[in-house]
TIDOGU-192376 format. One record per residue: residue number from 0; residue in three letters; x, y, z of N, C-alpha, C in turn. Coordinates in nm, 2 decimals. Each point is the difference from the previous one (the first is absolute). Layout:
+-----+------+--------+--------+--------+--------+--------+--------+--------+--------+--------+
: seq : type :     nx :     ny :     nz :    cax :    cay :    caz :     cx :     cy :     cz :
+-----+------+--------+--------+--------+--------+--------+--------+--------+--------+--------+
: NUM :  ALA :      X :      Y :      Z :      X :      Y :      Z :      X :      Y :      Z :
...
+-----+------+--------+--------+--------+--------+--------+--------+--------+--------+--------+
end
This chain:
+-----+------+--------+--------+--------+--------+--------+--------+--------+--------+--------+
: seq : type :     nx :     ny :     nz :    cax :    cay :    caz :     cx :     cy :     cz :
+-----+------+--------+--------+--------+--------+--------+--------+--------+--------+--------+
:   0 :  UNK :   4.72 :  13.24 :  11.75 :   0.01 :   0.08 :   0.11 :  -0.09 :   0.12 :  -0.01 :
:   1 :  UNK :  -0.04 :   0.06 :   0.11 :  -0.08 :   0.11 :   0.00 :   0.06 :   0.11 :   0.10 :
:   2 :  UNK :  -0.05 :   0.12 :  -0.02 :   0.04 :   0.11 :   0.09 :  -0.07 :  -0.03 :   0.13 :
:   3 :  UNK :   0.07 :   0.04 :   0.11 :  -0.06 :  -0.02 :   0.13 :   0.05 :   0.11 :   0.10 :
:   4 :  UNK :  -0.08 :   0.02 :   0.11 :   0.03 :   0.10 :   0.10 :   0.01 :  -0.06 :   0.14 :
:   5 :  UNK :   0.10 :   0.04 :   0.07 :   0.01 :  -0.04 :   0.14 :  -0.01 :   0.13 :   0.08 :
:   6 :  UNK :  -0.07 :  -0.01 :   0.12 :  -0.01 :   0.12 :   0.08 :   0.06 :  -0.04 :   0.14 :
:   7 :  UNK :   0.07 :   0.10 :   0.06 :   0.06 :  -0.02 :   0.13 :  -0.02 :   0.13 :   0.08 :
:   8 :  UNK :   0.00 :  -0.01 :   0.13 :   0.00 :   0.11 :   0.09 :   0.12 :  -0.02 :   0.09 :
:   9 :  UNK :   0.09 :   0.10 :   0.00 :   0.12 :  -0.01 :   0.07 :   0.03 :   0.13 :   0.08 :
:  10 :  UNK :   0.08 :  -0.01 :   0.10 :   0.05 :   0.12 :   0.08 :   0.15 :   0.00 :  -0.01 :
:  11 :  UNK :   0.06 :   0.12 :   0.01 :   0.14 :   0.02 :  -0.01 :   0.06 :   0.06 :   0.12 :
:  12 :  UNK :   0.11 :  -0.05 :   0.05 :   0.06 :   0.05 :   0.13 :   0.15 :  -0.03 :   0.00 :
:  13 :  UNK :   0.07 :   0.05 :   0.10 :   0.14 :  -0.04 :   0.01 :   0.02 :  -0.15 :   0.02 :
:  14 :  UNK :  -0.10 :  -0.06 :   0.07 :   0.02 :  -0.14 :   0.03 :  -0.01 :  -0.09 :  -0.13 :
:  15 :  UNK :  -0.06 :   0.05 :  -0.11 :   0.00 :  -0.08 :  -0.12 :   0.09 :   0.07 :  -0.11 :
:  16 :  UNK :   0.08 :   0.09 :   0.05 :   0.09 :   0.08 :  -0.09 :  -0.08 :   0.07 :  -0.11 :
:  17 :  UNK :  -0.13 :   0.04 :   0.03 :  -0.08 :   0.07 :  -0.09 :  -0.02 :  -0.07 :  -0.13 :
:  18 :  UNK :  -0.02 :  -0.13 :   0.01 :   0.00 :  -0.09 :  -0.11 :  -0.09 :  -0.12 :   0.03 :
:  19 :  UNK :  -0.07 :  -0.05 :  -0.10 :  -0.08 :  -0.12 :   0.01 :   0.01 :  -0.09 :  -0.12 :
:  20 :  UNK :   0.01 :  -0.13 :   0.03 :   0.01 :  -0.10 :  -0.11 :  -0.13 :  -0.06 :  -0.02 :
:  21 :  UNK :  -0.05 :   0.00 :  -0.12 :  -0.13 :  -0.06 :  -0.04 :   0.03 :  -0.12 :  -0.08 :
:  22 :  UNK :  -0.03 :  -0.12 :   0.05 :   0.02 :  -0.13 :  -0.07 :  -0.12 :  -0.03 :  -0.09 :
:  23 :  UNK :   0.02 :  -0.02 :  -0.13 :  -0.11 :  -0.03 :  -0.09 :  -0.05 :  -0.14 :   0.03 :
:  24 :  UNK :  -0.13 :  -0.02 :  -0.02 :  -0.06 :  -0.13 :   0.03 :   0.06 :  -0.11 :  -0.10 :
:  25 :  UNK :   0.05 :   0.04 :  -0.11 :   0.07 :  -0.09 :  -0.09 :   0.10 :   0.09 :  -0.07 :
:  26 :  UNK :   0.10 :  -0.07 :  -0.06 :   0.10 :   0.07 :  -0.07 :  -0.05 :   0.06 :  -0.13 :
:  27 :  UNK :   0.06 :   0.11 :  -0.05 :  -0.04 :   0.06 :  -0.12 :   0.11 :  -0.02 :  -0.10 :
:  28 :  UNK :  -0.02 :   0.03 :  -0.13 :   0.10 :  -0.02 :  -0.10 :   0.10 :   0.12 :   0.01 :
:  29 :  UNK :   0.13 :  -0.03 :  -0.03 :   0.10 :   0.11 :   0.01 :  -0.03 :   0.11 :  -0.10 :
:  30 :  UNK :  -0.08 :  -0.03 :  -0.10 :  -0.03 :   0.10 :  -0.10 :  -0.13 :   0.09 :   0.03 :
:  31 :  UNK :  -0.07 :  -0.04 :   0.11 :  -0.12 :   0.07 :   0.04 :   0.03 :   0.15 :   0.05 :
:  32 :  UNK :  -0.09 :   0.09 :  -0.03 :   0.01 :   0.13 :   0.05 :  -0.07 :   0.01 :   0.14 :
:  33 :  UNK :   0.07 :   0.07 :   0.09 :  -0.06 :   0.02 :   0.13 :  -0.02 :   0.15 :   0.03 :
:  34 :  UNK :  -0.12 :   0.03 :   0.03 :  -0.03 :   0.14 :   0.04 :  -0.05 :   0.00 :   0.14 :
:  35 :  UNK :   0.04 :   0.10 :   0.08 :  -0.05 :   0.01 :   0.14 :  -0.06 :   0.14 :   0.02 :
:  36 :  UNK :  -0.12 :   0.00 :   0.05 :  -0.08 :   0.12 :   0.03 :  -0.03 :   0.01 :   0.15 :
:  37 :  UNK :   0.00 :   0.12 :   0.05 :  -0.03 :   0.03 :   0.14 :  -0.13 :   0.07 :   0.01 :
:  38 :  UNK :  -0.09 :  -0.04 :   0.09 :  -0.12 :   0.08 :   0.02 :   0.03 :   0.13 :   0.07 :
:  39 :  UNK :  -0.01 :   0.11 :  -0.08 :   0.04 :   0.13 :   0.04 :  -0.11 :   0.08 :   0.07 :
:  40 :  UNK :  -0.13 :  -0.03 :  -0.04 :  -0.11 :   0.08 :   0.05 :  -0.13 :  -0.07 :  -0.04 :
:  41 :  UNK :  -0.11 :   0.04 :   0.05 :  -0.13 :  -0.04 :  -0.04 :  -0.08 :   0.13 :  -0.02 :
:  42 :  UNK :  -0.05 :   0.03 :  -0.12 :  -0.07 :   0.12 :  -0.03 :  -0.14 :  -0.04 :  -0.05 :
:  43 :  UNK :  -0.10 :   0.05 :   0.07 :  -0.14 :  -0.03 :  -0.03 :  -0.02 :  -0.15 :  -0.01 :
:  44 :  UNK :   0.06 :  -0.07 :   0.08 :  -0.02 :  -0.15 :   0.01 :   0.08 :  -0.07 :  -0.11 :
:  45 :  UNK :   0.08 :   0.07 :  -0.08 :   0.09 :  -0.07 :  -0.10 :   0.14 :   0.00 :   0.05 :
:  46 :  UNK :   0.06 :  -0.12 :  -0.01 :   0.14 :  -0.01 :   0.03 :   0.09 :   0.07 :  -0.09 :
:  47 :  UNK :   0.11 :   0.06 :   0.05 :   0.10 :   0.07 :  -0.08 :   0.13 :  -0.08 :   0.01 :
:  48 :  UNK :   0.04 :  -0.06 :  -0.10 :   0.12 :  -0.08 :   0.00 :   0.12 :   0.07 :  -0.07 :
:  49 :  UNK :   0.11 :   0.00 :   0.06 :   0.12 :   0.06 :  -0.06 :   0.11 :  -0.10 :  -0.03 :
:  50 :  UNK :   0.06 :   0.00 :  -0.11 :   0.10 :  -0.09 :  -0.05 :   0.13 :   0.03 :   0.07 :
:  51 :  UNK :   0.07 :  -0.11 :   0.05 :   0.13 :   0.02 :   0.06 :   0.10 :   0.00 :  -0.11 :
:  52 :  UNK :   0.12 :   0.07 :   0.01 :   0.03 :   0.08 :   0.12 :  -0.09 :   0.12 :   0.02 :
:  53 :  UNK :  -0.02 :   0.03 :   0.12 :  -0.08 :   0.12 :   0.04 :   0.09 :   0.09 :   0.09 :
:  54 :  UNK :   0.03 :   0.12 :  -0.04 :   0.09 :   0.08 :   0.07 :  -0.06 :   0.12 :   0.06 :
:  55 :  UNK :   0.04 :   0.04 :   0.12 :  -0.05 :   0.12 :   0.07 :   0.12 :   0.09 :   0.02 :
:  56 :  UNK :  -0.02 :   0.13 :  -0.02 :   0.11 :   0.09 :   0.01 :  -0.03 :   0.10 :   0.11 :
:  57 :  UNK :   0.11 :   0.06 :   0.06 :  -0.01 :   0.11 :   0.09 :  -0.04 :   0.13 :  -0.08 :
:  58 :  UNK :  -0.04 :   0.10 :   0.07 :  -0.04 :   0.12 :  -0.07 :   0.12 :   0.06 :  -0.09 :
:  59 :  UNK :   0.12 :  -0.03 :   0.04 :   0.11 :   0.06 :  -0.08 :   0.04 :  -0.09 :  -0.12 :
:  60 :  UNK :  -0.08 :  -0.11 :  -0.03 :   0.02 :  -0.08 :  -0.11 :   0.09 :  -0.12 :   0.02 :
:  61 :  UNK :   0.06 :  -0.01 :   0.11 :   0.08 :  -0.12 :   0.03 :  -0.08 :  -0.12 :   0.04 :
:  62 :  UNK :   0.06 :  -0.12 :  -0.02 :  -0.07 :  -0.12 :   0.04 :  -0.03 :  -0.01 :   0.15 :
:  63 :  UNK :  -0.12 :  -0.03 :   0.03 :  -0.04 :  -0.03 :   0.14 :   0.00 :  -0.15 :   0.02 :
:  64 :  UNK :  -0.09 :  -0.07 :  -0.07 :   0.00 :  -0.14 :   0.00 :  -0.07 :  -0.05 :  -0.12 :
:  65 :  UNK :   0.01 :  -0.14 :  -0.03 :  -0.07 :  -0.06 :  -0.11 :  -0.03 :  -0.14 :   0.04 :
:  66 :  UNK :  -0.10 :  -0.05 :  -0.07 :  -0.03 :  -0.15 :   0.00 :   0.06 :  -0.05 :  -0.13 :
:  67 :  UNK :   0.06 :  -0.12 :   0.00 :   0.05 :  -0.06 :  -0.12 :  -0.01 :  -0.15 :   0.02 :
:  68 :  UNK :   0.04 :  -0.07 :  -0.10 :  -0.01 :  -0.15 :   0.00 :   0.10 :  -0.06 :  -0.09 :
:  69 :  UNK :   0.03 :  -0.13 :   0.02 :   0.07 :  -0.09 :  -0.09 :  -0.07 :  -0.13 :   0.01 :
:  70 :  UNK :   0.03 :  -0.09 :  -0.10 :  -0.07 :  -0.13 :   0.00 :   0.09 :  -0.11 :  -0.06 :
:  71 :  UNK :  -0.04 :  -0.12 :   0.03 :   0.05 :  -0.12 :  -0.06 :  -0.11 :  -0.08 :  -0.05 :
:  72 :  UNK :   0.02 :  -0.12 :  -0.05 :  -0.11 :  -0.09 :  -0.04 :  -0.08 :  -0.05 :   0.11 :
:  73 :  UNK :   0.05 :   0.02 :   0.12 :  -0.07 :  -0.06 :   0.12 :  -0.06 :   0.11 :   0.10 :
:  74 :  UNK :   0.05 :   0.12 :  -0.01 :  -0.05 :   0.10 :   0.10 :   0.03 :   0.14 :  -0.05 :
:  75 :  UNK :  -0.06 :   0.09 :   0.08 :   0.03 :   0.15 :  -0.03 :   0.04 :   0.06 :   0.14 :
:  76 :  UNK :   0.10 :   0.08 :   0.00 :   0.04 :   0.07 :   0.12 :  -0.05 :   0.15 :  -0.02 :
:  77 :  UNK :  -0.08 :   0.05 :   0.09 :  -0.05 :   0.13 :   0.00 :   0.07 :   0.07 :   0.11 :
:  78 :  UNK :   0.06 :   0.12 :  -0.02 :   0.07 :   0.07 :   0.10 :  -0.01 :   0.15 :  -0.01 :
:  79 :  UNK :   0.03 :   0.06 :   0.11 :   0.01 :   0.15 :   0.01 :   0.15 :   0.04 :   0.00 :
:  80 :  UNK :   0.02 :   0.11 :  -0.06 :   0.14 :   0.05 :  -0.01 :  -0.01 :   0.15 :   0.03 :
:  81 :  UNK :   0.10 :   0.05 :   0.08 :  -0.01 :   0.14 :   0.04 :   0.10 :   0.04 :   0.10 :
:  82 :  UNK :   0.00 :   0.12 :   0.05 :   0.10 :   0.04 :   0.10 :  -0.04 :  -0.01 :   0.14 :
:  83 :  UNK :  -0.13 :   0.01 :   0.04 :  -0.04 :  -0.01 :   0.13 :  -0.14 :  -0.07 :   0.01 :
:  84 :  UNK :   0.01 :  -0.13 :  -0.04 :  -0.12 :  -0.08 :  -0.01 :  -0.07 :  -0.01 :   0.14 :
:  85 :  UNK :   0.07 :  -0.01 :   0.11 :  -0.07 :   0.00 :   0.13 :  -0.08 :   0.12 :   0.03 :
:  86 :  UNK :   0.04 :   0.11 :  -0.06 :  -0.07 :   0.13 :   0.02 :  -0.12 :   0.02 :  -0.09 :
:  87 :  UNK :  -0.02 :  -0.09 :  -0.09 :  -0.12 :   0.02 :  -0.10 :  -0.12 :  -0.04 :   0.08 :
:  88 :  UNK :  -0.11 :   0.07 :  -0.03 :  -0.13 :  -0.03 :   0.07 :  -0.04 :  -0.15 :  -0.02 :
:  89 :  UNK :  -0.05 :  -0.05 :   0.11 :  -0.05 :  -0.14 :  -0.01 :  -0.10 :  -0.03 :  -0.10 :
:  90 :  UNK :  -0.07 :   0.11 :  -0.05 :  -0.10 :  -0.02 :  -0.10 :   0.06 :  -0.04 :  -0.13 :
:  91 :  UNK :   0.13 :   0.02 :  -0.02 :   0.08 :  -0.05 :  -0.11 :   0.07 :  -0.13 :   0.02 :
:  92 :  UNK :   0.01 :  -0.04 :   0.13 :   0.08 :  -0.12 :   0.03 :  -0.09 :  -0.12 :   0.04 :
:  93 :  UNK :  -0.12 :   0.03 :   0.06 :  -0.08 :  -0.11 :   0.06 :  -0.12 :  -0.04 :  -0.10 :
:  94 :  UNK :  -0.02 :  -0.13 :   0.00 :  -0.12 :  -0.05 :  -0.07 :  -0.01 :   0.05 :  -0.15 :
:  95 :  UNK :   0.11 :  -0.01 :  -0.07 :   0.00 :   0.05 :  -0.14 :  -0.05 :  -0.12 :  -0.09 :
:  96 :  UNK :  -0.09 :   0.03 :  -0.09 :  -0.06 :  -0.10 :  -0.09 :   0.07 :   0.01 :  -0.14 :
:  97 :  UNK :   0.05 :  -0.11 :  -0.04 :   0.06 :  -0.01 :  -0.13 :  -0.07 :  -0.10 :  -0.09 :
:  98 :  UNK :   0.00 :   0.02 :  -0.13 :  -0.04 :  -0.10 :  -0.10 :   0.11 :  -0.02 :  -0.09 :
:  99 :  UNK :   0.04 :  -0.13 :  -0.01 :   0.10 :  -0.05 :  -0.09 :  -0.06 :  -0.06 :  -0.12 :
: 100 :  UNK :   0.02 :   0.06 :  -0.12 :  -0.06 :  -0.04 :  -0.12 :   0.10 :  -0.08 :  -0.08 :
: 101 :  UNK :  -0.03 :  -0.12 :  -0.04 :   0.09 :  -0.08 :  -0.08 :  -0.06 :  -0.01 :  -0.14 :
: 102 :  UNK :   0.08 :   0.04 :  -0.10 :  -0.04 :   0.00 :  -0.14 :   0.09 :  -0.09 :  -0.08 :
: 103 :  UNK :  -0.05 :  -0.11 :  -0.05 :   0.09 :  -0.09 :  -0.08 :   0.06 :   0.08 :  -0.12 :
: 104 :  UNK :   0.13 :  -0.03 :  -0.03 :   0.07 :   0.08 :  -0.10 :  -0.08 :   0.00 :  -0.13 :
: 105 :  UNK :  -0.06 :  -0.11 :  -0.04 :  -0.08 :  -0.01 :  -0.12 :  -0.10 :   0.11 :  -0.01 :
: 106 :  UNK :  -0.07 :   0.03 :   0.11 :  -0.10 :   0.11 :  -0.01 :   0.06 :   0.14 :   0.00 :
: 107 :  UNK :   0.13 :   0.01 :   0.05 :   0.06 :   0.13 :   0.00 :   0.05 :   0.05 :  -0.14 :
: 108 :  UNK :   0.01 :  -0.09 :  -0.09 :   0.04 :   0.03 :  -0.14 :  -0.10 :   0.09 :  -0.06 :
: 109 :  UNK :   0.04 :   0.11 :  -0.06 :  -0.09 :   0.09 :  -0.08 :  -0.08 :   0.08 :   0.10 :
: 110 :  UNK :   0.03 :   0.01 :   0.12 :  -0.08 :   0.08 :   0.10 :   0.07 :   0.13 :   0.03 :
: 111 :  UNK :   0.07 :   0.06 :  -0.09 :   0.07 :   0.12 :   0.02 :  -0.09 :   0.12 :   0.02 :
: 112 :  UNK :  -0.13 :  -0.01 :  -0.04 :  -0.09 :   0.11 :   0.02 :  -0.07 :   0.00 :   0.13 :
: 113 :  UNK :   0.02 :  -0.10 :   0.08 :  -0.07 :  -0.01 :   0.13 :   0.08 :   0.09 :   0.10 :
: 114 :  UNK :  -0.08 :   0.07 :   0.09 :   0.06 :   0.08 :   0.10 :   0.01 :  -0.09 :   0.13 :
: 115 :  UNK :   0.11 :  -0.05 :   0.03 :   0.02 :  -0.10 :   0.11 :  -0.02 :   0.07 :   0.13 :
: 116 :  UNK :   0.01 :   0.14 :   0.01 :  -0.02 :   0.06 :   0.12 :  -0.15 :   0.02 :   0.04 :
: 117 :  UNK :  -0.08 :  -0.04 :  -0.09 :  -0.15 :   0.00 :   0.02 :  -0.05 :  -0.15 :   0.03 :
: 118 :  UNK :  -0.02 :  -0.03 :   0.12 :  -0.03 :  -0.13 :   0.05 :  -0.13 :  -0.05 :  -0.08 :
: 119 :  UNK :  -0.10 :   0.09 :   0.00 :  -0.13 :  -0.04 :  -0.06 :   0.02 :  -0.04 :  -0.15 :
: 120 :  UNK :   0.08 :   0.07 :  -0.07 :   0.03 :  -0.02 :  -0.14 :   0.07 :  -0.14 :  -0.02 :
: 121 :  UNK :   0.09 :  -0.03 :   0.09 :   0.08 :  -0.12 :   0.00 :  -0.10 :  -0.12 :   0.02 :
: 122 :  UNK :  -0.08 :   0.01 :   0.10 :  -0.10 :  -0.10 :   0.03 :  -0.09 :  -0.03 :  -0.12 :
: 123 :  UNK :  -0.05 :   0.11 :  -0.06 :  -0.09 :  -0.02 :  -0.12 :   0.08 :  -0.06 :  -0.12 :
: 124 :  UNK :   0.12 :   0.05 :  -0.03 :   0.07 :  -0.04 :  -0.11 :   0.03 :  -0.15 :   0.00 :
: 125 :  UNK :   0.03 :  -0.05 :   0.12 :   0.04 :  -0.14 :   0.02 :  -0.12 :  -0.09 :   0.05 :
: 126 :  UNK :  -0.12 :   0.05 :  -0.01 :  -0.12 :  -0.07 :   0.04 :   0.01 :  -0.07 :   0.14 :
: 127 :  UNK :   0.05 :   0.07 :   0.09 :   0.01 :  -0.05 :   0.14 :  -0.13 :   0.01 :   0.07 :
: 128 :  UNK :  -0.04 :  -0.11 :   0.06 :  -0.13 :  -0.01 :   0.08 :   0.04 :   0.04 :   0.14 :
: 129 :  UNK :  -0.03 :   0.12 :   0.05 :   0.04 :   0.04 :   0.13 :  -0.07 :  -0.08 :   0.11 :
: 130 :  UNK :  -0.10 :  -0.08 :  -0.03 :  -0.06 :  -0.09 :   0.10 :   0.09 :  -0.12 :   0.03 :
: 131 :  UNK :   0.10 :  -0.02 :  -0.09 :   0.09 :  -0.11 :   0.02 :   0.14 :   0.04 :   0.05 :
: 132 :  UNK :   0.01 :   0.12 :   0.05 :   0.13 :   0.05 :   0.06 :   0.03 :  -0.09 :   0.12 :
: 133 :  UNK :   0.12 :  -0.05 :   0.00 :   0.05 :  -0.09 :   0.11 :   0.06 :   0.08 :   0.11 :
: 134 :  UNK :  -0.06 :  -0.01 :   0.12 :   0.06 :   0.08 :   0.12 :   0.10 :  -0.09 :   0.07 :
: 135 :  UNK :   0.12 :   0.05 :   0.01 :   0.11 :  -0.07 :   0.06 :   0.02 :   0.06 :   0.14 :
: 136 :  UNK :   0.01 :  -0.09 :   0.10 :   0.03 :   0.05 :   0.14 :   0.14 :   0.01 :   0.02 :
+-----+------+--------+--------+--------+--------+--------+--------+--------+--------+--------+
end
């Protein structure tokens, strides 16, 4: 088995309960590690990926909303959680790009020094060829 990445673009609204289910092209092992990153920005032509969960706070420090996920061997559910999701700017709800990184458990052993919140470091550590990212509709 090898590490792989799936990419999806999804929108969140009341009609989908601010949630989307991404079915993997094939099942993964129950021992695999799953990481989900959201395209947060593009700076000087470089993508800025943020690891989920990703939380946004009000100025007083309380939770505004967050992106989070859960997964099975067959799929990953990416969802938004918060108090007034309908009131959040559509720039946070529409056409959001996510990358789901699957890392076989064998490769995860001894990787305690890797910074999983750094997408580029994860891609490099697990020798993932970004030209082979599978885009799921």
